[in-house]
C-alpha positions as CSV (number, residue, x, y, z in Angstrom):
1,M,-9.6,28.5,-3.5
2,T,-8.1,25.1,-3.9
3,T,-9.7,23.1,-6.6
4,I,-9.5,19.3,-6.8
5,C,-10.0,17.5,-10.0
6,L,-10.6,13.6,-10.0
7,T,-8.2,12.3,-12.6
8,M,-8.6,8.8,-13.8
9,I,-8.0,6.2,-16.5
10,V,-10.6,3.5,-16.7
11,R,-11.5,0.4,-18.8
12,D,-14.3,-2.1,-18.2
13,E,-14.8,-1.2,-14.5
14,A,-18.6,-1.0,-14.4
15,P,-18.8,-3.1,-11.1
16,T,-16.4,-0.8,-9.3
17,I,-16.6,2.7,-10.7
18,K,-19.6,3.9,-8.8
19,R,-18.2,2.8,-5.5
20,C,-14.9,4.4,-6.2
21,I,-16.5,7.8,-7.2
22,E,-18.7,7.7,-4.2
23,S,-15.8,7.4,-1.9
24,V,-14.1,10.6,-3.3
25,K,-17.0,12.7,-4.7
26,G,-17.4,14.7,-1.4
27,A,-13.8,15.9,-1.8
28,V,-13.6,16.7,-5.5
29,D,-14.9,19.7,-7.7
30,C,-14.5,18.4,-11.2
31,F,-13.2,15.4,-13.1
32,A,-11.1,14.4,-16.0
33,I,-11.5,10.8,-17.1
34,I,-9.9,8.8,-20.0
35,D,-11.7,5.7,-20.9
36,T,-9.3,3.4,-23.0
37,G,-11.9,1.1,-24.5
38,S,-14.7,0.0,-22.1
39,R,-17.4,-2.2,-23.3
40,D,-19.4,-2.9,-20.2
41,G,-21.0,0.4,-19.3
42,T,-18.3,2.0,-17.4
43,L,-18.8,5.4,-18.9
44,S,-22.5,5.3,-18.5
45,A,-22.0,4.5,-14.8
46,A,-19.3,7.2,-14.4
47,R,-21.5,9.8,-16.1
48,S,-24.3,9.1,-13.8
49,A,-22.2,9.3,-10.7
50,L,-20.6,12.5,-11.8
51,A,-23.8,14.1,-13.4
52,D,-23.7,17.2,-11.0
53,L,-20.1,18.1,-11.5
54,P,-18.3,19.7,-14.3
55,G,-15.6,17.9,-16.1
56,K,-14.8,15.9,-19.3
57,F,-14.6,12.4,-20.5
58,E,-12.3,11.3,-23.4
59,Q,-12.1,8.0,-25.1
60,Q,-8.6,6.7,-26.2
61,K,-7.5,3.5,-27.6
62,W,-5.6,1.2,-25.1
63,T,-1.9,1.0,-25.9
64,G,-0.6,-1.1,-23.0
65,D,1.2,1.8,-21.5
66,F,-0.2,3.1,-18.2
67,A,2.0,6.2,-18.1
68,L,0.9,7.3,-21.6
69,H,-2.8,7.2,-20.6
70,R,-2.1,8.8,-17.2
71,N,-0.4,11.6,-19.0
72,Q,-3.5,11.9,-21.2
73,A,-5.7,12.3,-18.1
74,L,-3.4,14.8,-16.5
75,E,-3.5,17.0,-19.7
76,L,-7.3,16.6,-19.7
77,C,-7.2,17.7,-16.0
78,R,-5.3,20.8,-17.0
79,T,-7.8,21.7,-19.7
80,V,-10.8,21.2,-17.2
81,T,-9.3,23.2,-14.5
82,S,-8.1,26.0,-16.9
83,T,-11.7,26.2,-18.3
84,L,-12.9,26.8,-14.6
85,N,-10.2,29.5,-14.2
86,H,-8.9,27.8,-10.8
87,A,-5.4,28.8,-10.4
88,D,-4.5,26.6,-7.3
89,A,-5.8,23.3,-8.9
90,W,-4.8,19.6,-7.8
91,A,-5.3,16.3,-9.8
92,L,-6.5,13.7,-7.5
93,F,-5.4,10.2,-8.7
94,I,-7.3,7.0,-7.8
95,D,-7.9,3.8,-9.7
96,A,-11.6,2.4,-10.2
97,D,-11.2,-0.6,-8.1
98,E,-9.9,1.6,-5.1
99,S,-11.8,3.4,-2.4
100,L,-10.6,6.3,-0.3
101,L,-11.1,6.3,3.4
102,L,-10.5,9.9,4.8
103,S,-11.0,9.8,8.5
104,R,-9.8,13.1,10.0
105,T,-8.0,15.3,7.4
106,N,-9.6,18.1,5.7
107,L,-8.2,17.4,2.2
108,R,-8.8,20.8,0.7
109,E,-6.9,22.6,3.7
110,F,-4.0,20.1,3.5
111,L,-3.4,20.5,-0.3
112,A,-3.5,24.4,-0.1
113,S,-0.2,24.1,2.0
114,A,1.2,21.0,0.6
115,Q,4.3,20.4,-1.6
116,T,4.3,19.4,-5.2
117,V,3.0,16.0,-4.8
118,V,0.9,14.3,-2.0
119,C,0.9,10.7,-1.1
120,W,-1.3,8.4,0.9
121,Y,-1.0,4.7,2.0
122,A,-2.7,2.0,0.1
123,A,-3.5,-1.3,1.8
124,V,-3.4,-4.8,0.5
125,N,-4.2,-7.0,3.5
126,E,-1.8,-5.6,6.1
127,Y,0.8,-4.4,3.5
128,N,0.6,-0.6,3.3
129,F,2.6,1.1,0.6
130,L,3.1,4.7,-0.3
131,K,1.1,5.7,-3.3
132,I,0.9,8.9,-5.3
133,A,-2.5,10.6,-4.4
134,A,-2.4,14.2,-5.8
135,A,-0.2,16.6,-7.8
136,R,-0.3,20.3,-8.5
137,V,-1.7,20.7,-11.9
138,N,0.6,23.9,-12.6
139,V,3.8,21.9,-12.1
140,Q,5.0,20.3,-15.3
141,M,5.4,16.7,-14.4
142,H,4.6,13.5,-16.3
143,W,4.1,9.9,-15.5
144,M,6.8,7.4,-16.5
145,G,6.9,3.8,-16.8
146,Q,4.7,1.4,-18.8
147,I,3.5,-0.4,-15.6
148,H,4.2,0.4,-12.0
149,E,4.3,4.0,-13.4
150,T,5.5,7.0,-11.1
151,L,5.2,10.7,-11.6
152,G,8.4,12.1,-12.6
153,A,11.6,11.9,-10.7
154,L,10.2,12.8,-7.2
155,A,12.6,14.0,-4.5
156,I,11.7,13.4,-1.0
157,Q,11.4,17.2,-0.2
158,D,8.6,17.3,-2.9
159,I,6.3,14.8,-1.1
160,S,3.7,15.4,1.6
161,V,2.0,12.4,3.2
162,L,-1.8,12.8,3.8
163,P,-2.6,11.8,7.5
164,G,-5.7,10.0,8.2
165,A,-6.2,8.8,4.7
166,S,-6.0,5.4,3.2
167,I,-6.7,3.4,0.0
168,T,-8.3,0.0,0.1
169,Y,-8.4,-2.2,-2.8
170,G,-11.5,-4.3,-4.1
171,S,-10.8,-7.8,-5.3
172,D,-13.3,-7.2,-8.2
173,G,-11.4,-5.0,-10.4
174,N,-10.8,-5.6,-14.1
175,R,-7.1,-6.1,-13.8
176,R,-6.7,-7.3,-10.1
177,H,-5.0,-10.5,-9.4
178,R,-5.4,-12.1,-12.8
179,D,-2.7,-14.6,-13.6
180,P,-2.4,-13.8,-17.2
181,T,-2.1,-10.1,-16.4
182,L,0.6,-10.9,-13.8
183,E,2.5,-13.0,-16.2
184,H,2.3,-10.0,-18.9
185,D,3.6,-7.8,-16.0
186,V,6.6,-10.1,-15.3
187,Q,7.7,-9.9,-19.1
188,I,7.4,-6.2,-19.2
189,L,9.3,-5.6,-16.0
190,W,12.1,-7.8,-17.2
191,K,12.3,-5.8,-20.3
192,Q,12.3,-2.6,-18.3
193,A,14.8,-3.9,-15.9
194,A,17.2,-4.5,-18.9
195,E,16.6,-1.0,-20.1
196,A,16.3,1.1,-16.9
197,R,19.0,3.2,-15.2
198,D,17.3,3.0,-11.8
199,E,17.4,-0.8,-11.5
200,F,16.0,-0.9,-7.9
201,W,12.6,0.0,-8.7
202,K,12.2,-2.5,-11.7
203,Y,13.6,-5.4,-9.7
204,F,11.7,-4.3,-6.7
205,Y,8.3,-4.4,-8.7
206,L,9.2,-7.6,-10.4
207,A,9.7,-9.1,-6.9
208,R,6.4,-7.8,-5.7
209,T,4.7,-9.3,-8.9
210,Y,6.3,-12.7,-8.2
211,E,5.4,-12.4,-4.5
212,S,1.7,-11.9,-5.6
213,R,1.9,-15.0,-7.7
214,A,3.5,-17.0,-4.8
215,E,6.5,-17.7,-6.8
216,S,8.9,-17.7,-3.8
217,V,12.2,-18.6,-5.5
218,A,11.8,-16.0,-8.1
219,A,10.4,-13.4,-5.6
220,L,13.4,-14.0,-3.5
221,D,15.9,-13.8,-6.3
222,A,14.3,-10.4,-7.5
223,F,14.3,-9.0,-4.1
224,R,18.0,-9.9,-3.8
225,L,18.7,-8.1,-7.0
226,A,16.7,-5.0,-5.8
227,Y,18.8,-5.1,-2.7
228,D,22.0,-5.3,-4.7
229,A,20.7,-2.1,-6.8
230,S,19.5,-0.1,-3.7
231,T,20.9,3.3,-3.2
232,S,19.5,4.3,0.3
233,S,18.8,2.7,3.5
234,E,15.0,2.8,2.9
235,Q,15.5,0.7,-0.3
236,R,17.7,-1.7,1.5
237,F,15.0,-2.0,4.1
238,Q,12.3,-2.7,1.6
239,A,14.2,-5.3,-0.2
240,L,15.3,-7.1,2.9
241,W,11.7,-7.0,4.2
242,G,10.4,-8.5,0.9
243,Q,13.0,-11.4,1.4
244,L,11.7,-11.9,4.9
245,R,8.0,-12.0,3.9
246,V,8.8,-14.6,1.2
247,A,10.9,-16.7,3.6
248,R,8.2,-16.7,6.3
249,E,5.5,-18.0,4.0
250,H,7.6,-20.9,2.5
251,A,8.9,-23.7,4.7
252,A,11.9,-24.5,2.4
253,L,13.2,-21.0,2.9
254,A,12.6,-21.1,6.8
255,P,16.5,-21.6,7.6
256,S,17.1,-18.0,6.3
257,Y,14.2,-16.4,8.2
258,A,16.1,-15.6,11.3
259,E,19.1,-14.5,9.5
260,L,17.0,-12.1,7.4
261,A,15.2,-10.8,10.5
262,E,18.5,-10.0,12.1
263,R,19.8,-8.2,9.0
264,L,16.5,-6.3,8.9
265,L,16.7,-5.2,12.5
266,K,20.2,-4.0,11.9
267,E,19.3,-2.0,8.8
268,S,16.5,-0.3,10.6
269,N,18.6,0.5,13.5
270,A,16.0,-1.3,15.8
271,A,13.5,1.4,14.9
272,R,11.0,-0.7,12.9
273,A,8.6,-3.1,14.3
274,E,8.6,-5.6,11.5
275,P,11.8,-7.3,12.4
276,L,11.2,-7.0,16.1
277,C,7.9,-9.0,15.8
278,A,9.6,-11.5,13.5
279,L,12.5,-12.2,16.1
280,S,10.0,-12.1,19.0
281,E,8.1,-14.9,17.2
282,I,11.3,-16.9,16.6
283,A,12.2,-16.5,20.2
284,L,8.9,-17.8,21.4
285,R,9.2,-20.9,19.1
286,Q,12.7,-21.6,20.6
287,G,11.6,-21.3,24.1
288,Q,13.4,-17.9,24.7
289,V,10.3,-16.4,26.4
290,S,12.1,-13.5,28.1
291,E,13.8,-12.4,25.0
292,A,10.4,-12.8,23.1
293,R,8.8,-10.4,25.5
294,A,11.5,-7.8,25.3
295,L,11.3,-7.8,21.5
296,A,7.5,-7.6,21.6
297,L,7.7,-4.6,24.0
298,A,10.3,-3.0,21.8
299,A,7.9,-3.4,18.9
300,L,5.1,-1.9,20.8
301,R,6.9,1.2,21.3
302,C,7.7,1.7,17.7
303,P,5.7,4.5,16.2
304,T,3.9,3.9,12.8
305,P,6.0,5.1,10.0
306,T,5.1,8.3,8.5
307,L,7.2,8.4,5.3
308,T,8.3,4.9,4.1
309,L,7.7,3.1,0.9
310,G,5.9,0.3,2.8
311,Y,5.1,-1.0,6.2
312,D,3.2,-3.9,8.0
313,A,0.3,-2.3,9.8
314,G,-0.1,-5.2,12.2
315,S,3.5,-5.0,13.4
316,Y,2.5,-1.5,14.9
317,S,-0.7,-2.7,16.4
318,W,-2.0,-6.2,17.2
319,K,1.0,-8.5,16.4
320,P,3.1,-7.3,19.5
321,R,0.0,-7.7,21.8
322,V,-0.5,-11.3,20.6
323,L,3.2,-12.1,21.2
324,L,2.8,-10.8,24.7
325,A,-0.3,-12.7,25.2
326,H,1.7,-15.8,24.3
327,Y,4.4,-14.9,26.7
328,W,2.1,-14.3,29.7
329,D,0.2,-17.4,28.9
330,H,3.5,-19.3,28.9
331,V,4.6,-18.0,32.3
332,G,1.3,-18.7,33.9
333,S,-0.4,-15.5,34.1
334,P,-3.7,-16.0,31.9
335,A,-5.1,-12.7,33.3
336,R,-2.3,-10.6,31.8
337,A,-2.6,-12.7,28.6
338,R,-6.3,-11.9,28.3
339,E,-5.4,-8.1,28.7
340,H,-3.3,-8.2,25.6
341,L,-5.7,-10.4,23.7
342,I,-8.5,-7.9,24.3
343,R,-6.3,-5.0,23.0
344,A,-5.4,-7.0,20.0
345,T,-8.9,-7.8,19.1
346,Q,-9.7,-4.2,19.4
347,S,-7.4,-3.0,16.8
348,G,-8.8,-1.9,13.5
349,Q,-5.9,-3.4,11.7
350,I,-6.5,-6.9,12.4
351,P,-7.7,-9.3,9.8
352,T,-11.2,-10.7,10.6
353,S,-9.9,-14.3,10.4
354,I,-7.2,-13.6,13.0
355,R,-9.5,-11.7,15.2
356,T,-12.0,-14.6,15.3
357,D,-9.1,-17.1,16.2
358,L,-8.2,-14.5,18.9
359,E,-11.6,-14.3,20.3
360,V,-11.9,-18.1,20.4
361,W,-8.7,-18.2,22.6
362,L,-10.2,-15.4,24.7
363,H,-13.3,-17.2,25.3
364,S,-11.7,-20.4,26.1
365,S,-9.4,-18.6,28.6
366,L,-12.4,-17.0,30.1
367,Q,-14.2,-20.5,30.4
368,E,-11.2,-21.9,32.2
369,R,-11.1,-19.1,34.6
370,R,-14.7,-20.0,35.7
């Protein structure tokens, strides 16, 4: 029998811990939780939520090193599963401000035949990135990295991606999006970049941190450093895509946007929807509507990536539909435009604010028809 042990580190997460545990409780058999100094009732809330499951809580003093505390939690997980005498045991990793959405996959059956490590996709807005979800307890691996930690030196053949599962973040976590925290992260990442052998990851995480802070020039520079340090086509794609995102959001960088989109399209061999949507949008703005339509249709045919460091969910769902709606509206075919608008608004990936704008457009189009 495959046993799943909820394995966490927590600190001052009383507002979110119950929500997190409820999202995974039906999938786990036991727990191993390290608390690193909570003062707000986190442990009490966790104990209440997990009262009917076996497991252990352990308190440790916070050191500022996430990998160290995750390794403590992993060792505690090994102790718990060993006590239960379960040979095929997995540690399930989740943070207290996250929630698991498990739509169609039987987690236990999947883990029974999975590789050493299982990942799922975590979503921040429409940015979906690969995140370690679970690891076999009997494999001697350990977490590495003070922040943005990873589990050992993973090879691609060691990883299985759990289908039908995703992680969503709350905005109410203790650590989430606090400027002092992000500033501290920047300092640590620069130090790690100077010491690291694998420079790509340090510069990449540094760039993502700057991007979160909306520091466009610093983010662009760090993504360029990540690109220069990349050792695979996937890493090059992610570093270029990061530059593209930054350039799109900041007008001063707009001149480089089209060039970056072209480079990204070439890097992906036209197999990724992100650059196709970007180039379609550019073509529409320039009045090249036939080219815009062709690019949007090509994006619509791209399958959602199944094993990538990150992807834009909208580019594989509603964005090509909106671009096609603009095309048909431009050439005087409102009925075809409405078809694509309806399909776009029905996408589960579309942000609420954008869905509202499209529904207003759709409503006004219907009014004109009458």
